[in-house]
Structure formats: C-alpha cells, structure tokens
N, C-alpha and C positions, 0 to 999 in steps of 0.2 A: 240431825245436827252434825256439823263437821267435827272431826277429832284431830289430835296432834300425833305426830310420829317422830320417833328417833331412829336414825339409821346407824347400825352398828357395823363399822367397817366402811372405809371409803376407797376401796380398790376399784378395779376395772369394771366389775359387774355392777357394783353399787352405784357408780356414777351414771349409768344408763337409767336406772330405776329412780334415782333421786329426782330427776326432772319430771318423770311421769307422776310420782307421788305428789310432788310439789304443785303440779297443775291440776290434779284431780279435785273437783269441787267438793268432794267429801272430806278432804284433808285441809286443815286450816294452817298448819305450820309444820315444817320438817327441820329437825336438828340432826347433828352428826357427831359421832365420836369415833376415834380410831387410835390404835396404839402408837401410830405415827401422827402426832397432832397436826403437823404441817399438811398432811393429806386431807384431814378433815377440814381445815381452814380453807384450803384450795378449792375443795368441792363446794363449800358454802358460798365462796366468792363467785365461782364460775356458774353455779346454778341459781344463785339468788335465794339461798335458803335462810332459815331463821337464825341459825347460830350453831355453836359447838358446845359439847360437854367435855370435861377433862377426862372422864372415864366412863366405862359401862355402868359401874356401880353408882356413880353420880347421876347418870341419866335415869337409872331405875328409881333412884330416891326422889326424883323430881316430880311434884304433882302436876307440872306442866305437860308431862308426857303421858299420853293415853295408850300408845302402842309402840312396838319396836319392830324393825325389819332387820334381820340378822344376815349380814353378808361377809362373815368371817371365813377363815379357812375351813374347808369341808369337814374336817374331823373334829371341829370344836363345837358344832351346832347344838348337840344334845344338852349338855349342861347349861349352856347359855339360855336356851329356850326355857328350860325348867326354872331357872333363876328369874327370868323375866315374867313368866306366868305367876310364880309365887309372889312376885312384887306387884301383881295386879295389872300387868300390861297385856294387851292383846299382842299376838306374835305372828308375823310373817317371817318365814325362814327359807333361805335358799336351800337347795338340795345338797347333800342328802339329809334326811330327817335326823339321823344319828348313825353311829357305827357299831353299836352293840345292842344285844337284846335288852339288857337292863336299861340302857339309855332311852330306847324306844318306849319301853314299858313305863318309865318315869314320866315321859311326856304325856302319854295317854292318861296316867293317873292325875297329873297336874291339870289337864284340860277338863277331865271329869269333875274334879273336886272344886275348881275355881269357876267353871262355867264360862271361861273366857274363850275368845276365838283363837284358834291356831290354824294356819294354812301353810302348807309347803308349796313353794313356787316351782312346781314341775311343769316345764315347758311342753313336754310331749303330750300332756293331756289336751292341749290346744293345737297340736300338730295337725296340719290339714289331713293327713292320712288317718289319724285317729278320729277326727271329726267325721270324715267320710264313712269310716267303718262303723262308728256309733249309729249313724243314720241308716246304714244298710242293715245293721242288726235290728234296729227298732222297727224297720219296715218288713222284717222277716226274710229278706232276700239272701241272707247267708244260709238259711235253713238252720240246722244245728251246727254251731261252731264246735270244732274239735281240736284245732291246732292254731297256734299263733307264734310268730317270730318277731323279735325286736333286736336290732343291731345299733349300738352306739359305737361308731367307727371314727375315732379321732386319733390320728397319728401324732406322736409327740413332736415330730419335726415341723408340724404345721401349727406353730404358735404356742404349744404347751411349754416348751423350754423357756421361752420368754415370759410366759405367765407365771411359772413357778419362780423364776429369777426375780420377777417384780415383787412377788408376795413373800418369798422365802428367805431373802437376804443371803448371807454368806453360806448358810446351811441348806440352800435350796435343793440340793441333790437328795438330801435325806427325806424331804417331803414329796419330791417329784415321783417317788416310788410308791405313791398312794395306790393301794390294791384296786385294780379295775372293778372287781365285783363288789367293792364297798361304795361304788358310784353307779348303781344299777338303775336309777330311777328314769333315765331317759329311754332306756330300752324296755324295762318292765312297765313303766308308766304309760308308754304308748300302747302296748298290747292290752293291758288291763284297764286302761282308760276307755277303751271301746268295749271290752268284754267284762261284764260285772261278775267276776269270780276272784279266787285267790289261790295262791300256791300252797300245797300241803306237803310236798316232798321234793328233794332235789339231788341230782348227782352232777358234779362239775369237774372240769379239767382246766388246770392252769398251764400256760406255756412259759417256761423259764426263759428270761431274756438273755440274749447273747451279744448285745452291743458292746458291753465292756467299758462303758464310759462313766461308771459310778452311779448311774441311775438304774433302778431295779436291781441293785446288789444288796443282798441281805445284810452284809457287814456295814453298809452305809445307811440302809433304809431305817427310818424311824419306826416303820411298821413291820420290820423283819420280812420284807416282801421282795421276791424276785420274779413274780409273774407280771409280764407286760401285756399279755393277751389271755383271755379266759372265755370259756363257753359253759353254759349251764342248761340242763334239761330239767324242767319242772313238771310234776304231776299237779293238775288243777282240781279244785273242789267240784267244779261243774262237770267233771269228766273231760278227758282229753289232756293235752299237754302244751307247754310253751317252751320255746328255746330262745335264749338270748346270747348275744355276743358282746363282749366289751373288749375292744381292740385298741391298743396304743402303739403298736408297731405294725403298720399295714399300708400297702401301696394302694391308696384309694383317695379320690378327690374330696377330702373332708369339707372343703369350702363350699362344694355344691350341695351336699346333703350329709349332715353328721349322723342323723338318725333315720333308719328306714325300717319298713314293716311288711309283714305278710300275715294274712288270716285265711284259713281254709275252712269252709263249711260244707254241708251236704248238698247245698244248692248253688253256692257261689263262692268265689275266692278273690282275694286282692293280693297283688304282688308289686313290689317297688324296687327299682334300681336307681342309680344316681340321677339319670335324666328321664326316666320313663316310669310311669305308673299305670297299671292296668286293672280293670275289673273283668272277671271271667266267669262264664257259666258254661253249661254243656252246649249252648248254642253258638258260642264264640267268645271273642276278646274285644273289649272296648278300651281304647286308650283314653284315660281320664287325666292325663298329665296337665291339661289346661285348667282343670279344677283344683289340682294339688299344688302346682308350682307357685311360689310366692313372688312378690314384686318388691323391689328395693324401696325402703321408706326414707332413705337418706344416702348421701354419698359416703363411700368408704374413706374419703379424704376429709370428712367432717372433723373440725378441730376437737369436738367432744370425744373423738376416738384416738387422740394423740397418744395416750398411754396404752392402747390396745395393740398387740402385735398385728402387723398387716395381714397375716394368714388367718387371723381370727375375726377380722372386721366384717366379713360377709354375714356371719351369724348375728352380728349386732345391728344389722340394717335390714334383714329380711322381714318384709311386712306381710300384709294379708294375702291370702290366696282367694280364688273365686268361691271356694267352698265356705269361706268365712262370711260371705256377703250378708246373709240374713242375720247372723248372730252379732256382727259388728255394729249393727244399728243401735244396740243398747249401750255402746261405749260413749261416754260423754264427749260432747263437741270439743271440749278443751284438750282432749287427748288425740282426737282423730287426725290432726295435722302434724303431730309430733312423731319423732322416730319410733319405730317398732323394732322387733328383733326376734331371733330364734323362731322363725317361720310363723310370724304373726302372733306370738304368744304374749308378749310383754304387756300390751294394752289389756288383754283379758285377765292376766294375773293381777295387775294392779286393781282393776275394777272389781273383780270377784272378792278380793280381800276387803276393799272398802265397803262393798255391799253387805258382806257377811257381818262386819263389825256394826255397821249402821242399822241393819235390819235384824240383828241378833239371830242370824240363820247360819247353818253350816255351809262353809265353802265347799266347792267340788272336791278339792284335795284336802280334806280335813285330816285330823290326827289319825283316825282309824284307816282312812284310805292311804295316807302317807305311809303308815306302817306296812300296808300290803304292797306298796311300791318299793319299800326300802329293805324290810326284814328278809325277804327271800335272798337278796344279794349277800347279806351278812352270813346267812347259813350256807349259801353256795360257796363263799370264800372258804369257810371251814371245811366243806366237802372237798374242795380242790386241794387244800393243804393236807387232806387225808387220802389223797390218791383217788378221788372220785367216789368215795363212800356215800351211799344213799343216806341222807339225813332228813328227818322230819322237820317241818317248819311250823312253829307255833303261830296261832292267829290271835290277834288282840280283840277280835269281836267286832260288833257293829256300833256305830255312834249312838250316843244318848239322844233322845228326842229333845228338841229345844222349843 
C-alpha cells in the first residue's frame, strides 16, 4: 500500500529528491515544509506536489503524513530525526546521521523502541566503485581485505561557497566552517559499504586553514573549527585499517569525481583516480573505467538546477554506470527515465527507502549501519582537536531482527 511523505527542507538537494519521491509508485502524496515558506511553495508548484505545512511540528502532528524526509542543514538532523520517530513517522535522512555520540545513540534508541524505519541517504553505498568492490569481495577475489581508503575531495571554491550562501543567509560564513570530519559518510560509507566491518579506534590530523577570508576561522565559526582539511587512520574490527581524507581546500577536479576509493586484499586490489579505475592482481592490471564511469541523466542546464551552483551540477545529473545494470532493473519504470545523481545513487536511495517502509524490512543503510558510517568521523574530529591522540570508537551494535 502506498504511503505519504513530508519533505522537511526545500533547498537544493531536496528539490532533486522531491520529484523522485513524487513519482515513485509506493508514495501516494508528498508535502513540504521549510523555514522559508516561499521555498516550500515554489517546490510544490514546480514539482506538482500535494501541498505545504506551516512548520515541522505541524507536519508531525498531521495524520496525513506517514513518513518524513529530512533535508535540513547537516548539523540539525539528529534531534529532528528523533522527534519524527517519536511522532510515529518513518524517517529518511540526508547525511550525516548526527554530529554527536549522544545524538546518534538517541536515534538508535528511538528506532529500536518504535520499530519504525530509519534510513540515512548515503550516496556512496551505491557508488559504482563500492558496488564493484562488494561484488569482488563476495566472489572471494580480494582474498582477505586488510586495507581501504576513501576520499571525499570537494574544494570550497567549486560550488560550496554558493551553497552555504544559499542556505546560511547573512551568517553563512559561521556555518561554512562545518568540520570536514563531521561529514565523513561519503568517504567512510564507500569503504565500509563494500567491507562489512566497523572502526574501533582512530588517530586523526586536521590542517588549519590559511585562506583568511572568514571561513574556517574559529572566531567566526559556529563550530569553533579552523580545519579545512583532515585525514584519519582507523583500526577496524575485522583486522586491518582504513584511511579517509576529507578535503575542502584542494586542487582537484571535484566535478569529475567527488569521492574515490582504494581497497587492498591478499589476492586483489582496486584503485581509483579522477578518470581511471583499475583492478589489479599479481598477474596484471585491468582498466575497469568503462564499468565505473557514469553517464549523464540530464543536462546541467536543466531548469530544475537553476538554484544549484554551476560547479555542483555535474553531481546532480550523474546517472548509472555499467556496473549498475543488473541492480537497476528493480527500479520502478516511473523513475527510470527521470534525472539521477551522485553517481547513480538517487534512484536506489528512494527505492530502498520505499521498499523498507512497505515491506517492513531494514534498508541497507539502516540506523546501525548509519552509525558505523558517521560515528567514526565524530571521534576522529575529537582526535584531530587533541593533536592526533588515539581514541576508541564506541559501536552501537547490530540491528534488531524485523
């Protein structure tokens, strides 16, 4: 049976997902609320949605709404998710899950106690590289995995200034300083999305920014943060290690590939650069770029992207790769012809959430998995603030059987 959804936040990212949720046959109606009411009304009009609510609380109080999708500022998700779950709504949340250990634990508790669906919309779980690595691990071709790397390399000059200005208003510089390691799910989620283990300890280093433009300055920052780049080395429960980079000042073609990965095993390895991806064994190197590279699902000049900075638009139209071919067959026909994004992930994200709610099953990036993608970054940021001190990472355990 189809269910209803309320979108919380009508910014740049929400607009892309509103159309997909609206057209999915498992969703009967989509409503919107935003702290800027005109944005909610504009999104409803442009996407042909059901209507608006005056506030988040009004939306939660409505018996018309079965689920909510949270697309608010990245540091606000945790409390909003808990409030929605406690109000009896299933929840889809943009990344990150939350920004503190307590917020993450509160979400786990709320999911366990209510039995409702929670899914974090981590794009890297569906990244072609992660899909390929999952397949190689399942077939045994890695041998024993012992090392993984994930990089989320997104320079501030390539669209992030405009994005923070759009969402942050006059005080945008105070929020543009958001700590890189508190947004770790694109890098960690790609590595651990293929490798079923979790981080148990970390040592991290932050690089103090030197631009001097008021962004990443502790006196300006809402988060008391002056790190623009950070690197973390994790010990993993399965044995071995994982290294991630979160870079916001970097000479790199972000529009070609925001996230990139490497995995090394005893029998095979995978390595990726901006334009080249290879699978390697003792016998040689196989260029697999043709399986990993995505194809545009829409024009970067599409009117639906009018509010998105030009430097960010490639990410919002990157569609399926060849490695997705088998799995994409389960995507409803109503979505197949619509825009996709973030390396083919948007269709999968929407469909997995709808399936989880409808079938009462756990989505791939459920609350427990989301914690394993998010919490290591929270502890890594604390390590970087303490000069790289090795810190232990709590684990929230395994999901409840449903």
